[in-house]
C-alpha positions in Angstrom: 12.4 4.5 -0.5 10.5 2.9 2.3 13.6 1.3 3.8 15.5 4.6 3.5 12.6 6.4 5.2 12.4 4.0 8.1 16.2 4.2 8.6 15.9 8.0 8.6 13.0 7.8 11.1 15.0 5.7 13.5 17.9 8.2 13.4 15.4 11.0 14.0 13.9 9.1 16.9 17.3 8.7 18.5 17.9 12.5 18.3 14.6 13.2 19.9 15.3 10.8 22.8 18.8 12.1 23.4 17.5 15.7 23.4 14.8 14.9 25.9 16.6 12.5 28.3 20.1 14.0 27.9 19.8 17.8 27.3 22.9 19.4 25.7 24.4 16.0 24.7 24.1 16.8 21.0 26.0 19.2 18.8 22.8 20.3 17.1 19.3 20.4 18.8 16.8 17.8 17.6 14.2 19.0 15.1 10.6 17.9 15.8 9.9 17.7 12.0 10.1 14.0 11.2 11.5 12.8 7.8 8.9 13.4 5.2 10.3 12.3 1.8 7.7 9.6 1.4 4.9 11.8 2.5 5.8 14.3 -0.2 6.1 11.6 -2.8 2.7 10.2 -1.9 1.1 13.7 -2.2 2.6 14.2 -5.7 1.5 10.7 -6.8 -2.0 11.3 -5.4 -2.2 14.5 -7.4 -1.3 12.5 -10.5 -3.9 9.9 -9.6 -1.4 7.1 -9.6 -2.1 6.2 -6.0 -5.3 6.4 -3.9 -5.7 9.9 -2.4 -6.9 8.5 0.8 -3.7 6.5 1.3 -1.7 9.8 0.9 -4.0 11.7 3.3 -3.8 9.0 6.0 0.0 8.9 5.8 0.2 12.7 6.0 -2.2 12.9 8.9 -0.3 10.3 11.0 3.0 12.1 10.1 1.6 15.5 11.2 0.5 14.1 14.5 3.9 12.4 15.1 5.6 15.8 14.5 3.1 17.5 16.9 3.7 15.0 19.7 7.5 15.3 19.2 7.2 19.1 19.4 5.3 18.8 22.7 7.8 16.3 24.1 10.8 18.6 23.2 9.2 21.8 24.4 8.2 20.2 27.8 11.8 19.0 28.3 13.3 22.3 27.2 11.1 24.0 29.7 12.7 22.0 32.5 10.0 19.3 32.9 11.5 15.9 33.4 10.4 13.4 30.7 7.2 11.7 31.8 6.2 8.2 31.0 2.9 9.4 29.4 4.8 11.7 27.1 7.2 8.9 26.1 4.3 6.5 25.5 2.4 9.0 23.3 5.5 9.5 21.2 6.4 5.8 20.9 2.8 4.8 20.0 2.5 7.5 17.3 6.0 6.6 16.0 5.1 3.0 15.8 1.8 3.9 14.1 3.7 5.9 11.4 6.1 3.1 10.8 3.2 0.7 10.4 1.7 3.1 7.8 5.0 3.1 5.9 5.2 -0.7 5.9 1.7 -0.9 4.6 2.4 1.6 1.8 3.8 -0.9 -0.7 0.9 -3.3 -0.2 -1.7 -0.5 -0.3 -0.3 0.9 -3.5 0.1 -2.4 -5.3 -3.3 -3.7 -4.1 -5.3 -0.5 -3.7 -8.5 -2.0 -5.2 -8.6 -4.9 -2.7 -7.2 -3.0 0.3 -9.5 0.1 0.2 -13.3 0.0 -0.1 -14.3 2.5 -2.8 -17.5 3.6 -1.1 -16.3 4.2 2.5 -12.6 4.8 2.0 -11.9 2.3 4.8 -9.7 -0.7 4.6 -11.5 -3.9 3.6 -11.6 -7.4 5.1 -8.9 -8.6 2.6 -6.0 -7.8 5.0 -7.9 -7.4 8.2 -6.9 -10.6 9.9 -3.2 -10.2 8.9 -3.3 -6.7 10.5 -4.9 -7.9 13.7 -2.5 -10.9 13.9 0.4 -8.4 13.7 -1.2 -6.4 16.5 -1.6 -9.6 18.6 2.1 -10.5 18.0 3.1 -7.0 19.3 0.8 -7.5 22.3 2.4 -10.8 23.1 5.9 -9.3 22.8 5.5 -5.9 24.4 2.2 -6.1 26.4 0.7 -3.2 24.4 -3.0 -4.3 24.6 -5.7 -3.5 22.1 -9.5 -3.8 21.8 -11.7 -4.7 18.9 -15.1 -3.2 18.3 -17.7 -4.6 15.9 -20.3 -2.0 14.8 -23.4 -2.2 12.6 -26.0 0.3 11.5 -29.4 -0.3 13.1 -32.6 -1.0 11.2 -30.7 -2.1 8.1 -33.6 -4.0 6.6 -35.9 -1.0 6.8 -33.3 1.3 5.3 -32.6 -1.0 2.4 -36.3 -1.3 1.7 -36.7 2.5 1.6 -33.5 3.6 -0.2 -31.8 2.5 -3.4 -28.2 1.4 -3.6 -26.8 4.9 -4.3 -28.5 6.3 -1.3 -27.3 3.4 0.9 -23.8 4.0 -0.2 -24.2 7.6 1.2 -25.2 6.1 4.5 -22.2 3.7 4.6 -19.8 6.5 3.6 -21.2 9.0 6.1 -20.8 6.5 9.0 -17.2 5.8 7.8 -16.5 9.5 8.0 -17.8 9.8 11.5 -15.6 6.8 12.5 -12.5 8.3 10.8 -12.8 11.6 12.7 -13.6 10.0 16.1 -10.9 7.4 16.4 -7.2 8.2 16.5 -5.1 8.3 13.4 -3.2 5.1 14.2 -6.3 3.1 15.0 -7.6 0.9 12.2 -11.1 0.8 10.8 -12.5 -1.7 8.3 -15.7 -1.9 6.3 -17.1 -5.5 6.3 -20.1 -4.8 4.0 -23.9 -4.4 4.6 -23.5 -1.6 7.1 -21.0 -3.5 9.3 -17.6 -2.2 10.5 -14.7 -3.3 12.6 -12.4 -1.0 14.5 -9.1 -1.9 16.2 -8.3 0.4 19.1 -4.6 0.3 19.9 -2.5 1.1 23.1 -5.6 1.8 25.2 -7.2 0.4 28.3 -10.4 -1.5 27.7 -12.7 0.8 29.7 -11.2 3.8 27.8 -11.8 2.0 24.5 -15.5 1.5 25.6 -15.7 5.2 26.3 -14.4 6.0 22.8 -17.0 3.7 21.3 -19.8 5.2 23.3 -18.7 8.7 22.1 -18.7 7.3 18.6 -22.2 5.9 19.1 -23.4 9.4 20.1 -21.6 11.1 17.2 -23.4 8.8 14.8 -26.8 9.4 16.4 -26.3 13.2 16.3 -24.9 13.5 12.8 -27.5 14.0 10.1 -27.0 12.4 6.6 -28.2 14.5 3.7 -29.4 11.9 1.2 -29.3 12.3 -2.7 -33.1 12.3 -2.6 -33.1 15.4 -0.3 -34.0 13.5 2.8 -32.3 14.5 6.1 -31.7 11.1 7.7 -30.5 10.2 11.2 -29.2 6.7 11.9 -28.0 4.9 15.0 -25.6 2.0 15.3 -24.9 -0.8 17.8 -21.5 -1.8 19.0 -19.9 -4.8 20.6 -16.4 -4.5 22.0 -13.9 -7.1 23.3 -10.5 -6.9 24.9 -7.6 -8.8 23.4 -5.9 -11.4 25.6 -2.2 -12.4 25.4 -1.4 -15.7 23.8 -4.9 -15.9 22.2 -5.9 -16.2 18.5 -7.0 -12.8 17.1 -10.1 -14.6 15.9 -11.3 -15.0 19.5 -11.4 -11.2 20.1 -13.2 -10.8 16.7 -15.8 -13.4 17.7 -16.3 -12.0 21.1 -16.9 -8.5 19.7 -19.5 -10.0 17.4 -21.2 -11.7 20.3 -21.4 -8.4 22.2 -22.7 -6.7 19.1 -25.5 -9.3 18.8 -26.5 -8.6 22.4 -26.6 -4.8 21.7 -28.8 -5.4 18.7 -31.1 -7.8 20.5 -31.7 -5.1 23.2 -33.0 -2.6 20.7 -29.8 -1.2 19.3 -28.0 2.1 19.7 -26.0 0.6 22.5 -22.4 -0.4 23.3 -22.0 -3.8 24.8 -18.8 -5.2 26.3 -17.7 -8.8 26.1 -16.2 -10.0 29.4 -14.1 -13.2 29.6 -14.0 -13.0 33.3 -16.8 -13.9 35.8 -19.1 -11.1 36.9 -17.3 -11.0 40.3 -13.9 -10.8 38.7 -15.1 -8.0 36.4 -16.6 -6.0 39.2 -13.4 -6.2 41.2 -11.4 -5.1 38.1 -13.7 -2.2 37.5 -13.5 -1.0 41.1 -9.8 -1.3 41.1 -9.6 0.9 38.0 -11.7 3.6 39.6 
């Protein structure tokens, strides 16, 4: 089913590209609705509780966003707007994200217990390095950069002393929900345990990735958690973010994000700190150039 779905997706992608770049070249106009056989199968299996509902919901969300982007691309071109590189990149990135979800489906279904944390619903460390290695390989081949953010809830010792395990699970799950609704559907988030998370931000410039993490930091700070005890709790989190470099081991970016996180925590928390491989002068010149 997965092989057939990917083949159908590739044919659908060709139709979209022909319609946008060569209007009138096809006997039948392209349909922005992407093939959805596996999405429908996952929904049915989730209703029967044979696969994790979160896997089905994730696949459906990425599929819906792919259709939405395809619709915008087609409508712009039908309206006489020449295809823009930004439109093409949005479509390609979302398409690639959906294919990645399909390729993960078999592993996720057969190893759901190990692949998905039952408390947060995020992916676990079990396949994290394999996923990041795949992203690094894509970066080396295509130049599609990515960034890694390491996040941890502040004042963990105090929280664990005050609340029992059930209450702390609520804290971990609530932070995961904020992460899931803040990052894009094709970004990856992992729960590492003990209030620590790792987020892979794909196809994005480093400074934009830093802005996303600062927005996430603010969302966490401003989102109250209603505890089982009746308490209304507010938490903060610290972030370290590092940019991947071509021809480097994925472990380097993970380690660099951890170093930046430690700096954020040492400065009192509730901060986003960036790791810079370059000298201060090189980084300043780069930042000025980007402005």
